[in-house]
N, C-alpha and C positions, 0 to 999 in steps of 0.2 A: 824159088818156093816161096808158096805163095801165103802172103798172111791172110787170112779168111775174115770175111763180114761174115756176122751173125746179127740175126734179127732178134733183139732185145725182147718182141712180142710173143715169139713162141715161149718163153718165159714165165712174163708177167699175165698174158692172158692166159695162159694155163693148155693152149693148143698141142706143144711140143716141147715138153717138159725133157722126157728123155733126152727126146733127140738132143736140145740145146744143148743142154748138161753133155751131153756126148761130144760134142763137137767144142764146146769152151773148154772141156778136160783136155780133149786132143791139142789145142791151142796152147794151154798153159804147159805142157809138157815137153812141144815144140819149140818153138821160138819165144813164148811169151809174149807174146803179139796178139792181137786181135782187132778186130775193128766192130763197133756197137753204134748199129741204126736203131732206129724204130725206137728211140727210148723217150720219147713224148718229152722231155724239154723245149719251151717254146723256143722258135728261132728269133723271135722279139728279144726275149731274155737275152740270150746270146749277144745278138745283134747289139743289144747296149751293152752290153760286159766289155767289148770290141772298142763302144764308143766311147764309153767312162775309161779306159787304160787310155785310149789316142789321146784324151784332154787333159789327162796328167803328164803321160811322158813328154805332151807338148809345154811343160811349163817352164819357168824358167832354173836351171841348175841348182841355184843357190832356194829357191822353195822346197823342190824335189830333197837336198841334205838333208834341210832339216829334220826328215823322216828316216833318215839312214838306217838299213840294217846293222848295221857293224855297231849300234848306240843302241841297241833292242835284246835283248838276254831271250826275247821268245821266237827269234826267227819273225817277225814283223816290218814291214814297213820297206821302202826304194832301197833295193841296189843296184850301186851305178854301174854303169859301164867299165869293163876291168876291174872291178873286187872279185869276181867267181872265175875259180878254177879248175871245172867238174871235171877235166882227168886232168887231178893233180902231177901228172909223170911228165906230163907235154911240156911244156915251161912254156906254154900259149894261155893266155887269158883268154874268157870269155867274151865275143863281142855283142854282146845285147844287156839290156837292162831290164827291171822286173820291178812288181812290187806283190807284196805278201799281205793276205788276212790270213786268220787263224779263224780259230773256235772261239767265237764271242762271249765274252764275258765282262760283266761290270765290275763296272772299279773294287765296291765296296763284297766283292767274293771273296769269302775267307781263304781258299788256293791264288786268287790274286795278292791279298794282303800279307798271306806266307810266305811268297814270292816262288811258289812251286815250278818247277821245271816246263816250260810253254805254256803254264796258266797265268799269261799276261793279257792285257787289256789291246787292243788293235788300234792302229792309229790310222790315222785318216786326211787326207790332204780336202782344203776347202774345196769341195766342188760340187754344187748340187746333184742331188739323186747320188752319188758316190756309194756312200753304206748302204744305203738299202739294196742299189743292184747289185752290188757285191754281195750281201748277207742273204736275198731271195737265190743268188744263183748258187751260193756256198751250200744253202740247203736243200734245193734239189738237186745237185751233182752229189752233196751227201746219202740221199736217200739212195739213188741209184747205184753208186759204190758200196753200201750195205745190201742193196738188192742183189748182187754179181755177189756178194759173200751167200747169201743164203743158196747160189746154187752152186760155187767152190764149195760149202758143205756136202752136200746131194754128190758129188764127183767124188770126193777124200772122204765118201763115207762117215760121214760124221752126224750126232745128234742132230737133228733140226732146232736151231737159235743157239748152236756152238758159240759163234762168234759175236753175236750180239752185245754179251756182255765187255767186249772187248773195244767196240767203237760206241759205245752209250755216248762218250764227252771225247771224240778224237782226237789226236793234233793233226787234223786235216788242216792244209795249206791250199789255199786256193790263191794261184800265183798267174799276176797279167806278164805278156812277155812283149818284148820289141827287139826285133834284131833290124838294126840300119842295113840299109843296103851297101853292099860289097863287092862292086862291077869290077876290082880288081881280082876279087877270088881270094887276097890275101887273109890270114888267119883260120878262125876256128869261129863259127856261131854258138855252137855247145859243145864242149869236149868231150871225148866220147867217156861214158859213164854208163853206169846200172844207177836207177833210183833205189832210192834208200828206205822207201815204206812198204804198203801191204798192195796196192795197188796204185794207179794212177793213169787219170782220166785223162786225156788231151782233147780240144778243139782250136782246129787251125784256119786260119784263113785262105788256105789254098795255096800257097806259096811253097815249092816244095824247098828242100834243102835238112828232112829227116830221115835219117837211113837208120837198117837196124844191124847188128853183125850175128847172125846166127850160130851158135856153134861148129867148129872146124867147115864154116865157110865164108865168104869173101860181104862186104857191104853191101845190102840192097835198099831200093826206096821204100818207103814207106809211101802204100799208096793213099789217094786224097779222095774220100768219097762224099761231097755237099754233106754237110748236116752230121754226119757221125760222128763218132767219139773215138778214137784212138787210144786201146787199152795196153797196158803193160803190168806184168808182175812186177813189183820190186823185191831187195834183197828180205827186207821183214819176212813177209810170206814166203819166197823160197828158203830161211831160214825154220819156221815155222812149217812146212811142209817137208821138212827134211830131206831135200832137195829135188822132191816128185817134180814141182815145179820150178819156171826156170825163170830167171831172171838175167836179160841179154840186156849185152853192150849197145849204148846210139846214142847218136851224136846229130847237131844241124847244124850241115856245111854253110859258111859264108851265101845269104842267100843275093843274088843280083838285083834285087829289087827289095824295098824294106818288107818284114815278115812281123806279123802277130800271129800270140797263139794264148790260148788260155790255159793249165794244167791244174790240176787238182790231184793233189797229193793223199793219197788216205790214208796215213798210219795210227795204229790203234791208238788207245788211254793211254797216259803216259806209265801209270802204275801195270798196266799187261804185262803178265812173264811171256817172253816166247821163250817157248821151249819145243820139242817135235809132238807135232799132236798125235792123240793115240791111233795106233795101228800104222804108223811108217816107221816101226821101227828103231834099231839104236839112237838117239840123237847124235847127229853128226856135228854140234854147236852146244859151245853151253849156255845154260839159259840168260835173259838179260832181260831189263824191264825196256818197254820201248822209248820209255824217254830218255835212257844210255844211252841205246842206241840211234837214235836221233842224234843226240849231242855230239857223239865221236864221229860220223859221217859230216856234219856240219861242219865241226872246227876243220876238217882237213879239207873244205871247200872257200871259205874265206881268207882274204888276205885281209891281214890289221888294215886300220885307218893309218896313216902316215901322221908323224906328231906335228902339229902346227908350229 
């Protein structure tokens, strides 16, 4: 089973909108995975994000621990190796560490002051240019993710602009990841899971390990196309589409050499109500806000910190 490679310029330039939407819709209904090239995000910016991530992960453990995500109610900061089990049924902790950046708000924003869900300030390591680089990248990939939703609207026969109000200030998370080399092949880089949000855009460094398990099939390797994003449908959009789109299990095997990736998880606004889209039939899932759904999924992923 092939995972298609789609050229975003077919849609963005207007040269083949209908053809792109048809191919996109087929991928969303089949494996829920596709690759996107021609996205226009500068290679230099992607390189800078990898470099800043490398600089952070090389810092002393104690310095990183000061930014522990388990001390942050808004899903921001450092996730140490062994703190996550994406497959909570496996008994295996993921062999990876990560750093999360959320929608950037000032400390005096009323939503921050009220402690609204996923409305906190970002926390930053003391690395020159780290904040700037991450926020420039965040904005670039957010624009691409919102653009993909315009194509989803066309495929799902929704009014133009239907999704826009749901992604005006989204719970999008930029996550830089580092997987240590595992030449013994033991453990798991990231356990089998489906993503939580609407859509995920992943940039990898070319080191293999990402696999997807189509329904009724066996695990297959996701190909690497230099400069292209691996994009997959998340559970939130699957619920929204009333199961027309497919959110498919995937995992990362322990890599033989160190592996890095940059994930962008695009979740809707916290107060967006996720319920069956118009024209999709009787709802298969109860309505839920974006914030409540994301919190339920995160709570199942993280282990609590040990009492000191």
